[in-house]
C-alpha positions as CSV (number, residue, x, y, z in Angstrom):
1,M,77.3,75.8,36.4
2,L,74.7,75.2,33.7
3,S,74.6,71.9,31.8
4,A,75.0,71.9,28.1
5,V,71.2,71.5,27.6
6,Q,70.5,74.4,29.9
7,Q,73.0,76.5,28.0
8,D,71.5,75.6,24.7
9,L,68.0,76.4,25.9
10,T,69.1,79.7,27.3
11,Q,70.8,80.6,24.0
12,E,67.8,79.6,22.0
13,T,65.6,81.7,24.2
14,F,67.6,84.9,23.5
15,I,68.0,84.1,19.8
16,R,64.2,83.6,19.5
17,A,63.5,86.7,21.5
18,F,65.8,88.8,19.4
19,R,64.3,87.5,16.1
20,R,60.8,88.2,17.3
21,L,61.4,91.4,19.2
22,S,59.4,93.3,16.5
23,R,56.3,91.2,17.5
24,F,56.5,92.5,21.1
25,R,53.4,94.7,21.4
26,G,54.1,96.1,24.9
27,D,50.8,94.7,26.3
28,A,52.9,93.2,29.1
29,S,56.3,94.0,30.5
30,L,59.4,92.9,28.5
31,N,60.2,90.6,31.4
32,T,56.9,88.8,31.1
33,W,57.2,88.5,27.4
34,L,60.8,87.1,27.7
35,Y,59.6,84.7,30.4
36,S,56.9,83.3,28.1
37,V,59.5,82.9,25.3
38,A,61.7,81.0,27.7
39,I,58.8,78.7,28.8
40,N,57.9,77.9,25.2
41,V,61.5,77.2,24.3
42,C,61.8,74.8,27.3
43,L,58.5,73.1,26.6
44,N,59.5,72.6,22.9
45,G,62.9,71.2,24.1
46,M,61.1,68.8,26.4
47,R,58.8,67.6,23.6
48,A,61.8,67.1,21.3
49,A,63.5,65.1,24.0
50,G,60.4,63.0,24.5
51,V,59.7,64.2,28.0
52,Q,56.1,64.4,29.1
53,S,54.9,67.0,31.5
54,A,53.7,65.8,34.9
55,A,50.2,67.2,34.2
56,A,49.9,65.1,31.0
57,T,51.0,62.0,32.8
58,H,48.6,62.7,35.7
59,R,45.6,63.2,33.3
60,G,46.4,59.9,31.6
61,D,47.5,61.5,28.3
62,D,50.4,59.0,28.1
63,T,50.7,58.3,24.4
64,S,53.5,55.7,24.8
């Protein structure tokens, strides 16, 4: 079962994809485009929650 946060991010992914479907150019498959939307929604969610990526922490980009 998905957590509430996972459900919210999933819902936000499909809402954002639906609203921006007219921007889909067809350069890549729809699956690839939807995957990139999902990645961006999750990254934005992590930023909003104050979670840093492991890559940023490893590079020493810790801004806290």
